[in-house]
C-alpha positions as CSV (number, residue, x, y, z in Angstrom):
1,W,100.6,89.2,89.7
2,D,99.7,91.3,86.6
3,N,99.5,95.0,87.5
4,H,99.6,93.9,91.2
5,T,100.9,97.3,92.6
6,A,98.0,99.2,91.1
7,R,95.5,96.6,92.2
8,L,96.9,96.6,95.8
9,K,96.9,100.4,95.9
10,A,93.3,100.6,94.7
11,N,92.1,98.0,97.2
12,W,94.1,99.5,100.0
13,Q,92.7,103.1,99.4
14,R,89.2,101.7,99.1
15,L,89.3,99.8,102.5
16,V,91.9,101.4,104.8
17,R,91.4,104.6,106.7
18,E,94.1,106.8,108.3
19,E,93.1,105.5,111.7
20,D,93.5,101.8,110.7
21,T,96.5,99.5,111.2
22,V,97.8,97.1,108.5
23,V,100.1,94.2,109.4
24,L,102.5,93.0,106.6
25,P,103.8,89.6,107.5
26,G,107.1,89.7,105.5
27,D,108.5,89.7,102.0
28,F,107.9,93.4,101.5
29,S,110.8,94.4,99.3
30,W,113.3,92.7,96.9
31,G,116.0,95.2,97.9
32,L,119.2,93.6,99.1
33,K,120.3,96.6,101.2
34,L,118.2,98.9,103.3
35,E,118.8,101.9,101.0
36,E,117.5,99.9,98.0
37,T,114.1,99.7,99.7
38,K,113.5,103.4,99.7
39,K,111.0,103.5,96.7
40,D,109.1,100.6,98.2
41,F,108.8,102.4,101.6
42,E,107.8,105.6,99.8
43,F,105.0,103.7,98.2
44,L,103.9,102.3,101.6
45,E,104.1,105.6,103.3
46,S,101.8,107.1,100.6
47,L,99.0,104.7,101.6
48,P,96.6,105.5,104.5
49,G,96.9,103.9,107.9
50,K,99.7,102.7,110.2
51,K,101.8,99.8,108.9
52,L,103.5,97.1,111.0
53,L,106.0,94.9,109.3
54,L,107.4,91.5,110.1
55,K,110.5,90.0,108.5
56,G,110.0,87.5,105.7
57,N,112.6,85.1,104.2
58,H,113.2,87.4,101.2
59,D,113.7,90.6,103.2
60,L,117.4,90.5,102.9
61,W,117.6,94.2,103.6
62,W,116.3,93.8,107.1
63,S,118.7,95.1,109.8
64,T,118.6,95.7,113.6
65,A,115.5,97.4,115.0
66,K,117.6,100.5,115.8
67,K,118.9,100.8,112.3
68,L,115.5,100.2,110.8
69,R,113.8,102.8,112.9
70,E,116.6,105.3,112.2
71,F,116.0,104.7,108.5
72,F,112.3,105.3,108.9
73,Y,112.9,108.5,110.9
74,N,115.5,109.9,108.5
75,N,113.2,109.3,105.5
76,N,110.0,110.5,107.2
77,F,108.4,107.2,107.0
78,S,106.3,108.1,110.0
79,S,103.5,105.6,109.4
80,V,105.7,102.5,109.4
81,D,107.1,100.4,112.3
82,I,108.3,96.9,112.9
83,I,107.5,93.9,115.1
84,Y,110.9,92.4,115.9
85,N,111.6,90.8,119.3
86,S,108.6,92.9,120.4
87,C,104.8,93.4,120.2
88,A,102.7,96.3,119.2
89,V,99.4,97.7,120.4
90,A,96.9,98.8,117.8
91,E,93.1,99.3,117.8
92,N,92.7,97.6,121.2
93,R,94.7,94.5,120.2
94,A,98.2,93.4,121.0
95,I,100.0,92.3,117.9
96,A,102.7,89.6,118.3
97,G,104.7,87.7,115.8
98,T,108.0,86.8,114.1
99,R,109.3,85.3,110.8
100,G,109.0,81.7,112.0
101,W,111.1,79.0,110.2
102,F,111.0,75.7,108.2
103,Y,109.6,72.5,109.5
104,D,111.7,70.0,107.4
105,D,115.1,68.2,107.9
106,T,117.0,71.0,106.2
107,A,116.1,73.6,108.8
108,S,118.8,75.1,110.9
109,K,118.0,74.0,114.5
110,K,119.7,77.1,115.9
111,V,117.6,79.5,113.8
112,L,114.4,77.5,114.4
113,L,114.9,77.6,118.2
114,R,115.7,81.3,118.0
115,E,112.5,82.0,116.1
116,A,110.5,80.0,118.6
117,A,112.0,82.0,121.4
118,R,111.2,85.3,119.6
119,L,107.6,84.2,119.2
120,D,107.4,83.2,122.8
121,A,108.8,86.5,123.9
122,S,106.6,88.5,121.6
123,I,103.4,86.8,122.7
124,T,104.5,87.1,126.4
125,E,104.9,90.9,126.0
126,A,101.5,91.1,124.2
127,E,99.8,89.2,127.0
128,K,101.1,91.7,129.5
129,T,98.9,94.4,127.9
130,G,95.8,92.6,128.9
131,L,94.4,93.0,125.4
132,P,93.3,90.3,123.0
133,V,96.4,88.9,121.3
134,E,96.7,88.5,117.5
135,V,99.6,86.5,116.1
136,F,101.2,86.9,112.7
137,L,104.0,84.8,111.2
138,H,105.7,84.8,107.8
139,Y,106.1,81.0,107.6
140,P,103.0,78.9,108.4
141,P,103.8,76.6,111.3
142,V,101.6,73.9,109.7
143,N,101.8,73.3,105.9
144,G,100.3,70.2,104.3
145,K,101.3,67.3,106.5
146,E,104.4,69.1,107.9
147,V,104.3,70.6,111.4
148,C,107.0,72.8,112.9
149,E,106.6,71.5,116.4
150,E,108.8,74.2,118.0
151,I,106.8,77.1,116.6
152,F,103.4,75.4,117.0
153,G,104.3,74.4,120.6
154,V,104.6,78.1,121.5
155,I,101.3,78.8,119.9
156,K,99.6,76.0,121.9
157,K,101.5,77.0,125.1
158,H,99.9,80.5,125.0
159,G,96.5,79.2,124.0
160,I,96.5,81.1,120.7
161,K,93.5,80.2,118.6
162,R,94.2,82.1,115.4
163,V,97.3,82.8,113.4
164,Y,97.7,84.8,110.2
165,H,100.6,84.0,107.9
166,G,102.1,84.5,104.4
167,H,104.9,82.8,102.5
168,I,102.7,80.5,100.4
169,H,102.0,81.5,96.8
170,G,100.6,80.0,93.6
171,A,100.0,76.3,93.6
172,G,101.4,76.1,97.2
173,V,98.0,77.2,98.3
174,N,96.9,73.6,98.0
175,N,99.0,72.8,101.0
176,A,97.6,75.6,103.1
177,V,96.0,74.3,106.3
178,S,93.0,76.2,107.7
179,E,92.9,74.5,111.1
180,Y,95.1,72.2,113.2
181,E,94.5,71.0,116.8
182,G,92.0,73.8,117.5
183,V,94.1,76.6,116.0
184,K,92.8,78.4,112.9
185,F,95.2,79.6,110.3
186,K,94.6,82.4,107.8
187,L,96.7,82.6,104.7
188,I,97.1,86.3,103.7
189,S,99.8,86.3,101.0
190,C,98.8,89.1,98.6
191,D,98.2,86.8,95.6
192,C,96.0,84.5,97.7
193,V,93.7,87.4,98.8
194,D,93.5,89.2,95.4
195,F,95.8,92.0,96.7
196,T,93.1,93.1,99.1
197,P,93.7,93.9,102.8
198,V,92.1,91.3,105.1
199,L,90.0,92.5,108.0
200,V,90.9,91.2,111.4
201,V,87.7,90.9,113.5
């Protein structure tokens, strides 16, 4: 993580054009309140392209979609939007996703089922566009030998063949799964891709 901000900025500016869209699957800012994220969003706004954010487990500043969009508008963060109980259309793709949740015995069943429902609704909305659907999650639905059946079940139900996710860092990469039951998974946590945007093709 040494000098990671400068490395990310250099790689982003080298690869991303103004007409491109970048999806950030969570854990964007350490701020605890929305106002505390301002400098992070100023940095993001300074970079080229449109940015779509999903919620991560460390995004404690996250609020309602209405409040987030008001914050973006009031601070002239015009290149930033969220995917939250929704989908987005970008570059002839429909982008769906949600945070996801744990797959172990400590998971809150209520939260887990809510996240599965959010993913289902997001993918359903994306499918209505008639465009190819790309799915992004913060948590991987499969990690090592653990499978979050509720989340993975939604992926299988909709016939999704590829999922991008974050959350895993450092030595945890050894548990990352690249394919499970015909679904390919791509780990795109910053430190796992050398702070370089990953091209979706």
